[in-house]
C-alpha positions, 0 to 999 in steps of 0.5 A: 330911144328914150321913152317918156313924156315931154311938154312943148308949147305952140308958138302962141303959148311960148310967146306968152310964156316968155313974156311972163316975169320969172317971179310971177305967180302965173309963171310959177303955176305954169312951171308946176303944171309943166312938171305935172304934165311931164309925169302924167299927160292925163292930169288935165280934164278932157274937153268933149269934142263938140266943144272944141274951138275951131282955131285949135282944130284948124291951126293945130289939127288936134284930135284930143284936147285938154284943159289944166286948171291953174290958180286965179281962173287961168287954164292951160289948153293942151293936146297930146301927141303920141309917137312910137317912142314918146308922148308929148303934151303940146300947150296951145294956150294959157287963158284967163277965165274971160278969155277961156269963155270967149274962146270956148263960146260961153255966154258971159252976160 
């Protein structure tokens, strides 16, 4: 069995990712983040449990949640799934600053 770190994306994330132009700065940033997460799944910042949006808890049954900051105020939201032979970072979302504030319930007024 191969041991290692892997990165996958949720259906929602993959829809966004596949819509990005291959030359866009966001696509390059996401690709760089994926490479980093393949080397170290703990590269992002752990999000405190009391801040987890219900949409991630209910839809993806997360028991951990991280954010990885990208240029331009974007953030990847991901969870880490560990199995006996590998560790997989599952990217759940890519959000701009406004979307992030909305999803996490921060007051933007």
